[in-house]
Each structure stands twice: as structure tokens, then as C-alpha cells.
C-alpha positions as a printed Julia matrix, in Angstrom:
81×3 Matrix{Float64}:
  1.87    2.42  -19.72
  2.56    0.62  -22.97
  5.52    1.28  -25.25
  3.61    3.43  -27.77
  2.29    5.7   -25.01
  5.76    5.93  -23.49
  7.2     7.12  -26.82
  4.42    9.65  -27.35
  4.61   11.0   -23.79
  8.4    11.3   -23.9
  8.31   13.07  -27.28
  5.8    15.57  -25.85
  7.98   16.1   -22.79
 11.08   16.69  -24.95
  9.17   18.87  -27.4
  9.96   16.73  -30.45
  7.64   15.19  -33.0
  7.64   11.54  -33.95
  8.96   12.63  -37.37
 11.93   14.31  -35.64
 12.5    11.14  -33.62
 12.49    9.11  -36.84
 15.11   11.43  -38.37
 17.32   11.05  -35.29
 16.94    7.27  -35.53
 17.57    7.28  -39.27
 14.32    5.38  -39.75
 11.05    6.02  -41.58
  7.82    7.04  -39.91
  6.38    3.69  -41.02
  9.15    1.9   -39.14
  8.37    3.75  -35.9
  4.63    3.19  -36.4
  5.23   -0.55  -36.84
  7.39   -0.71  -33.7
  4.79    1.24  -31.72
  1.8    -0.76  -32.96
  3.45   -4.19  -32.95
  4.45   -3.79  -29.32
  7.17   -6.43  -29.56
 10.43   -4.69  -30.56
 13.78   -6.38  -30.19
 15.99   -5.27  -27.34
 18.33   -3.55  -29.81
 15.48   -1.55  -31.37
 14.07   -0.7   -27.97
 17.48    0.46  -26.76
 18.06    2.72  -29.78
 14.66    4.41  -29.46
 14.95    4.86  -25.71
 18.47    6.23  -26.07
 17.2     8.97  -28.41
 14.51    9.75  -25.85
 17.02    9.99  -23.0
 15.83    6.79  -21.34
 17.57    3.55  -20.49
 16.67   -0.04  -19.81
 17.41   -1.46  -16.4
 16.95   -5.03  -15.31
 15.92   -5.31  -11.69
 15.49   -8.61   -9.86
 11.99   -9.43   -8.74
 11.29   -9.75   -5.08
 10.86  -13.4    -4.32
  8.49  -14.38   -1.59
 10.24  -16.64    0.85
  8.44  -19.83    1.56
  8.27  -21.33    4.97
 11.66  -22.63    6.06
 10.12  -25.4     8.11
 11.33  -28.75    6.85
  8.71  -31.02    5.51
  8.55  -34.28    7.34
  7.04  -37.41    6.06
  5.9   -40.04    8.48
  8.5   -42.69    8.93
  7.58  -46.31    9.4
  9.59  -48.99   11.1
 10.28  -52.02    9.05
  8.26  -54.94   10.3
 10.11  -58.01   11.34
């Protein structure tokens, strides 16, 4: 789900219009449209919109696949005399 769809879905769930969301944010409808269509809001903007929608941002570490723990060995050569 992209950010614009998330905003629309959450507004529907909360029973508020995007205009009402804009009023709560103290921003114009054009501002919200730009944020939704641009798809690249700053973290501060994202946080303020999500806060009004009762959502929060969480950072969760990715699961890292463990690579084989076997040591790599390179062939060793004896110095020739």
C-alpha cells in the first residue's frame, strides 16, 4: 500500500474527509495533494500526518540472513628453498 492509499483508507476508517484532515494539520488541500502525489514526504511531514490519523512510525531491524560460518581457507604454499 502506498502512502496516498494509506491516507485515504485511514480517513475512511476514521470517518473524516481529506479536507477535515487538512484543517487538523493546518495545511491546504493542495499541500496534502502534493504530499500524497509526490510520494516522498519528509519524516517530519509524514509524522505529523500519521499522528493526526492515529498512526505512528516504527523502525524495525531487518532480518539478516546469516552466511555460512565456515572459515574460508586459501591454499597455502611452502616457500621453495
